C-alpha positions, 0 to 999 in steps of 0.5 A: 868792054866793061861798058859793052858788058854792062849793056849786054847785061841789061838786056839779060835782065830785061830778058829773064825779067820777062820769061820769069814772068811767065812761069810765077816764080815764088818770093823765094825765087825772086830773092834768089835772083836778086841776090848777086845784085843785092851784093853788088849794091852792097858793095858800092854802098861800103865804099860811099863812106870813105870815098866822100871823106877822102876824095873832099878832105884830099880835094880840099886840102890841095887847094889854097882858100880863094881858089876853093871859095871860088869853087865852093859858091860856083858850084853851089849856084850850079847846084841851086839853078839846075834843081829849080830849073828841074822843078819848074821844067816838072810842073811846065810838062805836066801842066801841059800834058795833064796826064792825071784823070780821076778815073785812074783813081776809081779803076785802082780802087784807092781810098783815101788815107793820112797824110806826113805827119811832119810838116814842110817847115820840120823838113827844112829844119832837120836839114840843118840838124843834119848838117850839123851833126852832135856826134860825127860817129852816129852819122855814119849810120843815123840821121835826125828825123822829126816826128810829131807826138800826141798827147793830153794836157791838164784840160785834157786837150789832145796836141801834137808837139815835133820831136826829133829822133835818130833814124837808121841811114846814114848821116851823107850832109852832117858827113858832108860838111864835116870833111868840107871843114877839115879839108879847109883847115887842112890847106890853112894850117899847112906843113904841120897838117901834111901827113893828115893831107897825105893820109886821106890822099892815099885812101882815095887812091886804094878807095878808087881801085877798089871801086874799079875792082868792083865795077867788074861784079856789074855785068852780073850785079845789074842784069840782076837788080833789074830782073828782080825788079821786075819780077816784084810788080804784080800787074806790069802791062795794066799799070803801065797801060792805066799809068802811060801818060804820066810815065811819059810826062816824067820821061819827057821832063827827065829827057829835056833835063838831061838831053837839053838843059845840061848840056846847054850849060856844059856848051855854055861853060866849056864850049865843047860837045856835051855830047862827046862828053855824055859818051864818056858818062855811060858807065856812070849813066848804066850804073845809074839805071840799074841801080837806082842810086846816085850814092851806089853810082858815085864812085864810078862817076869818079872813074869816068870824069877821071878818064875824061880828064877833069881836074880831080881837085875839082871832081872831088870836092863837086862829085860826093855833094852834088850826088847827096845834094843836087838831085834834079831827078827826084826834084823833077819827079817830086813836083811832076807826081804831086801836080799829077795826083792833085789833077787826079782828085779834080784839083785845079792848082793856083799860082800859090799852091804851084809855088808851094809845089817848086819850093817844098819839091826843091826842098824834099829833094835836098833831104832826100836820101840817095837810095832807090825811091827816097824821093817818095817818103820826100813826097809825102811832104809835097801832098800834105802842103797841098792837102792832098791824100798820102795814100794816093802815092800808092799809084805812083809806087807802082811805077817808081821803080822804073821810073 
């Protein structure tokens, strides 16, 4: 019932967005249209922190050291395999289709702008800084980010030095690491830590029930978000026409990853029909489509997998870590968009540059926050590694909400 209502809501959102575009609503009207969706997103995001903490700690505390070690190593191997495959697939698809035409850039009247002010190496170090936070309370609302500060030395020469600072946004990586260690230690300690294990297990049950209540607001929130996104884009048809081939390239890459690669891994691992399993994830897929956020869809994914009968001890560890680290879509999208921008600038990439794209896109996807359009921020790093103008991202922004 909920799945059908969400699906109907999705269609209603597209129709309402299309109808309202014809009357050219004001900025205030657009905000009112998106208001129910904003509340729905807020409620889902509010569940993310307690859900991650409760699920990881309660899941790992029920496993012995040997089982959790085997589970962890297999999960990490799967994350590495699928993310690197997504990047390689993105590079192959964009190289074969070659959607980048220098005329697109000329028609859109873009100027060359500044590059990103942080290197891929610093971004890589930021990953580890965030994974091991100095203050776990601060990690709930801020994460470390490196930027360069210009200063003049005694000889009058201007130099740039890297400086770390805190920026708004939950440091999910740090919270996950802390919860993993806590869960493992609780399982080691045994009876003395049983009250703490019971607390997290109870929290897990309560949060799951709260998520079920919030999900019934999805058929109102998701169409609201979709209609708002459609209204915010200034020239929908013209932009889509110019970037049609790029959009087809990205969607083809995502389709291969979602409907061929991942089902194949599922089939090899389980010898069961992967598409029947995918059907059971319909609610999670629709929520992800409507909210554009893996963090927001995480609570729904838990619910779907519980219904499909997957062992909760597995989902409690694999899902929160995977939703934040294993971003195949972002990895594929960043690799494809970077090479698309290179093609538009008439640049033929060497093997070395393609390897640079694949490594940087993988790191950038891990470092990207699980929020809408977070990939655009980390894409700057990929472009800088190739020496491409950062302002060219403004072309991709025009269709980013859709992709």
